[in-house]
Short mmCIF file of the C-alpha atoms (twelve columns), coordinates in Angstrom:
data_MODEL
# 
_entry.id   MODEL 
# 
loop_
_atom_site.group_PDB 
_atom_site.id 
_atom_site.type_symbol 
_atom_site.label_atom_id 
_atom_site.label_alt_id 
_atom_site.label_comp_id 
_atom_site.label_asym_id 
_atom_site.label_seq_id 
_atom_site.Cartn_x 
_atom_site.Cartn_y 
_atom_site.Cartn_z 
_atom_site.pdbx_PDB_model_num 
ATOM 1   C CA . MET A 1   209.233 188.587 99.483  1 
ATOM 2   C CA . ASP A 2   210.010 185.044 98.399  1 
ATOM 3   C CA . HIS A 3   211.451 185.995 95.023  1 
ATOM 4   C CA . GLN A 4   212.568 189.059 93.145  1 
ATOM 5   C CA . PRO A 5   209.696 190.339 90.989  1 
ATOM 6   C CA . ARG A 6   210.034 191.227 87.336  1 
ATOM 7   C CA . ILE A 7   208.962 194.832 86.901  1 
ATOM 8   C CA . LEU A 8   207.995 196.842 83.832  1 
ATOM 9   C CA . ALA A 9   208.196 200.593 84.440  1 
ATOM 10  C CA . VAL A 10  206.533 203.169 82.186  1 
ATOM 11  C CA . GLU A 11  207.197 206.916 82.313  1 
ATOM 12  C CA . THR A 12  205.130 209.144 80.026  1 
ATOM 13  C CA . ALA A 13  204.942 212.200 82.284  1 
ATOM 14  C CA . THR A 14  207.804 213.973 80.484  1 
ATOM 15  C CA . ARG A 15  208.056 214.820 76.814  1 
ATOM 16  C CA . ALA A 16  210.570 212.086 76.001  1 
ATOM 17  C CA . GLY A 17  209.437 209.488 78.513  1 
ATOM 18  C CA . GLY A 18  210.832 205.986 78.601  1 
ATOM 19  C CA . VAL A 19  210.454 202.417 79.797  1 
ATOM 20  C CA . ALA A 20  212.596 200.126 81.937  1 
ATOM 21  C CA . LEU A 21  212.700 196.552 83.175  1 
ATOM 22  C CA . ALA A 22  213.965 195.580 86.602  1 
ATOM 23  C CA . PHE A 23  214.529 192.376 88.522  1 
ATOM 24  C CA . GLY A 24  213.828 193.590 92.021  1 
ATOM 25  C CA . GLU A 25  215.844 196.805 92.274  1 
ATOM 26  C CA . ALA A 26  218.300 195.750 89.543  1 
ATOM 27  C CA . VAL A 27  217.498 197.510 86.267  1 
ATOM 28  C CA . VAL A 28  218.175 195.096 83.405  1 
ATOM 29  C CA . ALA A 29  217.032 197.126 80.373  1 
ATOM 30  C CA . ALA A 30  215.874 200.655 79.647  1 
ATOM 31  C CA . GLU A 31  215.063 202.894 76.722  1 
ATOM 32  C CA . SER A 32  214.365 206.606 76.489  1 
ATOM 33  C CA . GLY A 33  211.766 208.024 74.141  1 
ATOM 34  C CA . ASP A 34  211.927 210.819 71.610  1 
ATOM 35  C CA . ALA A 35  210.585 214.185 72.770  1 
ATOM 36  C CA . ALA A 36  209.485 214.925 69.189  1 
ATOM 37  C CA . VAL A 37  207.300 211.802 68.960  1 
ATOM 38  C CA . SER A 38  203.978 211.247 70.752  1 
ATOM 39  C CA . HIS A 39  203.881 208.564 73.429  1 
ATOM 40  C CA . SER A 40  200.845 207.149 71.651  1 
ATOM 41  C CA . THR A 41  203.110 206.432 68.685  1 
ATOM 42  C CA . ASN A 42  206.167 204.841 70.279  1 
ATOM 43  C CA . LEU A 43  205.272 203.541 73.758  1 
ATOM 44  C CA . ILE A 44  204.287 200.012 72.713  1 
ATOM 45  C CA . GLU A 45  207.328 199.779 70.431  1 
ATOM 46  C CA . MET A 46  209.644 200.782 73.289  1 
ATOM 47  C CA . ILE A 47  208.075 198.194 75.571  1 
ATOM 48  C CA . GLU A 48  208.538 195.497 72.932  1 
ATOM 49  C CA . ARG A 49  212.183 196.471 72.441  1 
ATOM 50  C CA . VAL A 50  213.145 196.382 76.124  1 
ATOM 51  C CA . LEU A 51  211.357 193.075 76.588  1 
ATOM 52  C CA . GLY A 52  213.397 191.760 73.667  1 
ATOM 53  C CA . GLN A 53  216.631 193.081 75.167  1 
ATOM 54  C CA . ALA A 54  215.977 191.177 78.393  1 
ATOM 55  C CA . ASN A 55  214.471 188.183 76.599  1 
ATOM 56  C CA . TRP A 56  211.360 188.532 78.759  1 
ATOM 57  C CA . LYS A 57  207.715 188.095 77.832  1 
ATOM 58  C CA . LEU A 58  205.024 190.518 78.897  1 
ATOM 59  C CA . SER A 59  203.213 187.612 80.546  1 
ATOM 60  C CA . GLU A 60  206.237 187.141 82.844  1 
ATOM 61  C CA . ILE A 61  205.922 190.616 84.388  1 
ATOM 62  C CA . ASP A 62  204.977 190.514 88.081  1 
ATOM 63  C CA . LEU A 63  204.406 194.233 88.645  1 
ATOM 64  C CA . PHE A 64  203.719 197.258 86.472  1 
ATOM 65  C CA . ALA A 65  205.198 200.527 87.783  1 
ATOM 66  C CA . VAL A 66  204.061 203.791 86.243  1 
ATOM 67  C CA . ALA A 67  204.615 207.510 86.728  1 
ATOM 68  C CA . ILE A 68  201.309 208.952 87.954  1 
ATOM 69  C CA . GLY A 69  202.312 212.616 87.735  1 
ATOM 70  C CA . PRO A 70  202.613 215.418 87.808  1 
ATOM 71  C CA . GLY A 71  203.555 215.932 84.192  1 
ATOM 72  C CA . SER A 72  202.029 216.114 80.746  1 
ATOM 73  C CA . PHE A 73  198.271 215.544 80.968  1 
ATOM 74  C CA . THR A 74  198.100 213.723 77.643  1 
ATOM 75  C CA . GLY A 75  201.262 211.733 78.292  1 
ATOM 76  C CA . LEU A 76  200.083 210.604 81.721  1 
ATOM 77  C CA . ARG A 77  196.760 209.417 80.346  1 
ATOM 78  C CA . ILE A 78  198.505 207.350 77.680  1 
ATOM 79  C CA . GLY A 79  200.883 205.734 80.169  1 
ATOM 80  C CA . LEU A 80  198.242 205.012 82.794  1 
ATOM 81  C CA . ALA A 81  195.785 203.595 80.262  1 
ATOM 82  C CA . THR A 82  198.454 201.318 78.794  1 
ATOM 83  C CA . VAL A 83  199.632 200.001 82.147  1 
ATOM 84  C CA . LYS A 84  196.081 199.540 83.417  1 
ATOM 85  C CA . ALA A 85  195.184 197.512 80.307  1 
ATOM 86  C CA . PHE A 86  198.236 195.264 80.753  1 
ATOM 87  C CA . ALA A 87  197.570 194.752 84.458  1 
ATOM 88  C CA . VAL A 88  193.883 193.951 83.960  1 
ATOM 89  C CA . HIS A 89  194.644 191.491 81.166  1 
ATOM 90  C CA . LEU A 90  197.353 189.700 83.161  1 
ATOM 91  C CA . GLY A 91  195.762 189.997 86.593  1 
ATOM 92  C CA . LYS A 92  198.725 191.904 88.071  1 
ATOM 93  C CA . LYS A 93  199.147 194.735 90.563  1 
ATOM 94  C CA . ILE A 94  200.377 198.266 89.801  1 
ATOM 95  C CA . ALA A 95  202.714 200.613 91.659  1 
ATOM 96  C CA . GLY A 96  201.938 204.265 91.017  1 
ATOM 97  C CA . VAL A 97  205.048 206.418 91.446  1 
ATOM 98  C CA . SER A 98  205.272 210.197 91.817  1 
ATOM 99  C CA . THR A 99  207.216 211.692 88.932  1 
ATOM 100 C CA . LEU A 100 208.809 214.233 91.269  1 
ATOM 101 C CA . ALA A 101 209.917 211.440 93.618  1 
ATOM 102 C CA . ALA A 102 211.510 209.726 90.627  1 
ATOM 103 C CA . VAL A 103 213.386 212.947 89.815  1 
ATOM 104 C CA . ALA A 104 214.698 213.101 93.387  1 
ATOM 105 C CA . HIS A 105 215.759 209.445 93.345  1 
ATOM 106 C CA . ALA A 106 217.418 209.708 89.927  1 
ATOM 107 C CA . SER A 107 219.443 212.736 91.060  1 
ATOM 108 C CA . GLN A 108 221.208 210.670 93.766  1 
ATOM 109 C CA . VAL A 109 221.578 213.828 95.849  1 
ATOM 110 C CA . ASN A 110 222.100 213.352 99.598  1 
ATOM 111 C CA . GLY A 111 220.400 216.002 101.687 1 
ATOM 112 C CA . LYS A 112 217.550 218.362 100.923 1 
ATOM 113 C CA . LEU A 113 216.682 219.025 97.295  1 
ATOM 114 C CA . VAL A 114 213.764 220.273 95.234  1 
ATOM 115 C CA . SER A 115 212.507 218.331 92.224  1 
ATOM 116 C CA . LEU A 116 211.194 220.358 89.291  1 
ATOM 117 C CA . LEU A 117 209.233 219.408 86.186  1 
ATOM 118 C CA . PRO A 118 207.985 221.727 83.414  1 
ATOM 119 C CA . ALA A 119 204.270 222.472 83.774  1 
ATOM 120 C CA . GLY A 120 203.756 224.509 80.623  1 
ATOM 121 C CA . ARG A 121 203.360 228.261 80.151  1 
ATOM 122 C CA . GLY A 122 206.777 228.801 81.734  1 
ATOM 123 C CA . GLU A 123 205.696 227.359 85.083  1 
ATOM 124 C CA . VAL A 124 206.874 224.260 86.952  1 
ATOM 125 C CA . PHE A 125 205.810 221.535 89.336  1 
ATOM 126 C CA . ALA A 126 207.958 221.567 92.480  1 
ATOM 127 C CA . GLN A 127 208.370 219.448 95.604  1 
ATOM 128 C CA . GLN A 128 211.015 219.217 98.320  1 
ATOM 129 C CA . PHE A 129 212.632 215.894 99.256  1 
ATOM 130 C CA . LEU A 130 215.310 214.525 101.543 1 
ATOM 131 C CA . GLY A 131 217.744 212.111 99.923  1 
ATOM 132 C CA . ARG A 132 219.661 209.831 102.252 1 
ATOM 133 C CA . ASP A 133 221.364 206.476 101.621 1 
ATOM 134 C CA . ASP A 134 219.472 205.927 98.352  1 
ATOM 135 C CA . GLU A 135 216.137 206.545 100.090 1 
ATOM 136 C CA . THR A 136 213.917 209.472 99.144  1 
ATOM 137 C CA . THR A 137 211.497 211.114 101.594 1 
ATOM 138 C CA . GLU A 138 209.040 213.853 100.652 1 
ATOM 139 C CA . LEU A 139 209.137 216.929 102.875 1 
ATOM 140 C CA . ASP A 140 206.141 218.832 101.476 1 
ATOM 141 C CA . GLN A 141 203.392 218.541 98.887  1 
ATOM 142 C CA . ALA A 142 203.816 218.932 95.132  1 
ATOM 143 C CA . ARG A 143 202.883 222.408 93.940  1 
ATOM 144 C CA . HIS A 144 202.350 224.239 90.670  1 
ATOM 145 C CA . LEU A 145 204.474 227.418 90.818  1 
ATOM 146 C CA . SER A 146 206.172 230.077 88.777  1 
ATOM 147 C CA . PRO A 147 209.998 229.888 88.668  1 
ATOM 148 C CA . ARG A 148 210.169 233.049 90.789  1 
ATOM 149 C CA . ALA A 149 207.869 231.516 93.390  1 
ATOM 150 C CA . VAL A 150 210.075 228.401 93.527  1 
ATOM 151 C CA . LEU A 151 213.182 230.452 94.265  1 
ATOM 152 C CA . ASP A 152 211.276 232.439 96.914  1 
ATOM 153 C CA . ARG A 153 209.763 229.311 98.502  1 
ATOM 154 C CA . TYR A 154 213.060 227.435 98.800  1 
ATOM 155 C CA . PRO A 155 215.659 230.161 99.426  1 
ATOM 156 C CA . GLY A 156 218.195 227.967 101.204 1 
ATOM 157 C CA . ILE A 157 217.859 224.729 99.246  1 
ATOM 158 C CA . ALA A 158 220.434 223.633 96.679  1 
ATOM 159 C CA . PRO A 159 220.263 222.019 94.293  1 
ATOM 160 C CA . LEU A 160 216.945 222.520 92.576  1 
ATOM 161 C CA . ILE A 161 216.762 219.567 90.169  1 
ATOM 162 C CA . PHE A 162 215.039 220.325 86.860  1 
ATOM 163 C CA . ALA A 163 214.110 217.229 84.835  1 
ATOM 164 C CA . GLY A 164 213.584 218.000 81.177  1 
ATOM 165 C CA . GLU A 165 215.295 219.429 78.158  1 
ATOM 166 C CA . PRO A 166 218.003 221.992 79.043  1 
ATOM 167 C CA . GLN A 167 216.275 224.528 76.803  1 
ATOM 168 C CA . MET A 168 213.231 224.395 79.082  1 
ATOM 169 C CA . ALA A 169 215.365 225.071 82.119  1 
ATOM 170 C CA . GLU A 170 216.965 227.970 80.286  1 
ATOM 171 C CA . ALA A 171 213.550 229.425 79.456  1 
ATOM 172 C CA . SER A 172 212.248 229.027 83.026  1 
ATOM 173 C CA . PHE A 173 215.298 229.745 85.175  1 
ATOM 174 C CA . GLY A 174 217.940 231.199 82.878  1 
ATOM 175 C CA . VAL A 175 220.087 228.060 83.168  1 
ATOM 176 C CA . PRO A 176 222.546 227.843 80.251  1 
ATOM 177 C CA . ALA A 177 221.474 225.066 77.878  1 
ATOM 178 C CA . SER A 178 225.013 223.688 77.969  1 
ATOM 179 C CA . PHE A 179 224.943 223.192 81.751  1 
ATOM 180 C CA . GLY A 180 226.192 219.753 82.843  1 
ATOM 181 C CA . THR A 181 223.938 216.820 83.610  1 
ATOM 182 C CA . GLU A 182 225.313 215.934 87.040  1 
ATOM 183 C CA . ALA A 183 222.969 217.188 89.722  1 
ATOM 184 C CA . GLN A 184 225.772 217.476 92.268  1 
ATOM 185 C CA . GLY A 185 227.418 220.068 90.022  1 
ATOM 186 C CA . ALA A 186 224.836 222.741 90.792  1 
ATOM 187 C CA . SER A 187 226.936 225.796 91.529  1 
ATOM 188 C CA . ILE A 188 225.423 228.448 89.281  1 
ATOM 189 C CA . PRO A 189 223.870 231.479 91.008  1 
ATOM 190 C CA . ASN A 190 220.246 230.342 90.813  1 
ATOM 191 C CA . ARG A 191 221.054 226.870 92.149  1 
ATOM 192 C CA . VAL A 192 219.276 224.949 89.371  1 
ATOM 193 C CA . ALA A 193 220.763 221.733 87.981  1 
ATOM 194 C CA . VAL A 194 219.462 220.084 84.820  1 
ATOM 195 C CA . LEU A 195 218.926 216.350 85.223  1 
ATOM 196 C CA . GLU A 196 219.028 214.605 81.862  1 
ATOM 197 C CA . LYS A 197 218.903 211.050 83.195  1 
ATOM 198 C CA . ALA A 198 215.924 208.958 82.104  1 
ATOM 199 C CA . LEU A 199 213.322 208.576 84.850  1 
ATOM 200 C CA . ALA A 200 211.976 205.112 83.957  1 
ATOM 201 C CA . PRO A 201 214.751 203.263 85.885  1 
ATOM 202 C CA . ALA A 202 213.898 205.281 88.998  1 
ATOM 203 C CA . ILE A 203 210.211 204.484 88.461  1 
ATOM 204 C CA . ALA A 204 211.125 200.781 88.409  1 
ATOM 205 C CA . VAL A 205 213.126 200.957 91.652  1 
ATOM 206 C CA . LEU A 206 210.510 203.006 93.491  1 
ATOM 207 C CA . GLY A 207 207.804 200.713 92.136  1 
ATOM 208 C CA . TYR A 208 209.625 197.720 93.630  1 
ATOM 209 C CA . ARG A 209 209.819 199.486 97.001  1 
ATOM 210 C CA . ALA A 210 206.088 200.224 96.874  1 
ATOM 211 C CA . LEU A 211 205.436 196.523 96.292  1 
ATOM 212 C CA . ARG A 212 207.852 195.577 99.071  1 
ATOM 213 C CA . ASP A 213 206.078 197.936 101.476 1 
ATOM 214 C CA . GLY A 214 202.617 196.646 100.603 1 
ATOM 215 C CA . LYS A 215 201.632 199.764 98.642  1 
ATOM 216 C CA . SER A 216 200.892 198.252 95.262  1 
ATOM 217 C CA . ILE A 217 197.325 198.703 94.036  1 
ATOM 218 C CA . ALA A 218 194.720 197.033 91.867  1 
ATOM 219 C CA . PRO A 219 194.339 198.420 88.311  1 
ATOM 220 C CA . GLU A 220 190.940 199.950 89.081  1 
ATOM 221 C CA . ASP A 221 192.500 202.063 91.841  1 
ATOM 222 C CA . LEU A 222 195.107 203.702 89.596  1 
ATOM 223 C CA . ARG A 223 194.735 207.490 89.473  1 
ATOM 224 C CA . ALA A 224 196.802 210.311 88.034  1 
ATOM 225 C CA . ALA A 225 198.222 213.039 90.297  1 
ATOM 226 C CA . TYR A 226 197.878 216.066 88.035  1 
ATOM 227 C CA . VAL A 227 198.552 218.682 90.790  1 
ATOM 228 C CA . ARG A 228 196.922 221.411 88.692  1 
ATOM 229 C CA . ALA A 229 193.715 221.574 86.696  1 
ATOM 230 C CA . SER A 230 193.914 221.021 82.950  1 
ATOM 231 C CA . ASP A 231 193.449 223.951 80.560  1 
ATOM 232 C CA . ALA A 232 190.046 222.542 79.604  1 
ATOM 233 C CA . GLU A 233 188.964 222.435 83.256  1 
ATOM 234 C CA . ILE A 234 190.240 225.968 83.859  1 
ATOM 235 C CA . ASN A 235 188.364 227.247 80.806  1 
ATOM 236 C CA . GLU A 236 185.183 225.440 81.897  1 
ATOM 237 C CA . ARG A 237 185.351 227.007 85.367  1 
ATOM 238 C CA . TRP A 238 185.945 230.427 83.803  1 
ATOM 239 C CA . GLN A 239 182.902 230.024 81.585  1 
ATOM 240 C CA . GLN A 240 180.816 228.972 84.593  1 
ATOM 241 C CA . LEU A 241 181.944 232.022 86.543  1 
ATOM 242 C CA . LYS A 242 181.102 234.330 83.616  1 
ATOM 243 C CA . ALA A 243 177.651 232.754 83.350  1 
ATOM 244 C CA . GLN A 244 176.820 233.384 86.999  1 
ATOM 245 C CA . PRO A 245 174.421 236.287 87.675  1 
ATOM 246 C CA . GLN A 246 176.164 239.416 88.835  1 
ATOM 247 C CA . GLY A 247 174.749 240.950 91.956  1 
# 
């Protein structure tokens, strides 16, 4: 690449979410959201603030990086729609980044690890990665599992990195809410570490690498990776099954 691109990263897959700006792989500004406030309310304001911190204009952005999931269905739709609108208006490319890959990268763990995100109803999204020299490689596919199924599926892997509020980890895995934020400190019996770092900076870095590797996409090709069906889709399928003739 002839020059370092200016990147705007958007992460609305988690409850708090966040945005970040990067010059190549160097993060120059970032802001985390408020888990109590809808992304539809504060996303544009956060973007305006980080642009102001860096003294950049939206028109100067070369690449938009965005978390494509898994994560909150509503949050993902807000983030993807916003980024797609920006990219279409400015004629720019997009890098879609797996939220679970961003969790793995943000943890800075070397070796095998499992990224976890809350999926609602006490369940989680899980995927195994290999971290090595600041590079993150996926070792299996993202899955929607119960906490018990995660522990059974990955019996020898430590740490399991849970990204989200500590209270959610406590509810799902019994992790004390006061557990430290450093992933490398995972030494409790169930091997779960709570990662409280913002994910937007990792989205920016991984977005840059996607661009570098020729994996950026046009706005019309942007798709969410939900991993599981939405509640509405599940209910619709259930109604269709009930309506089928019994024989």
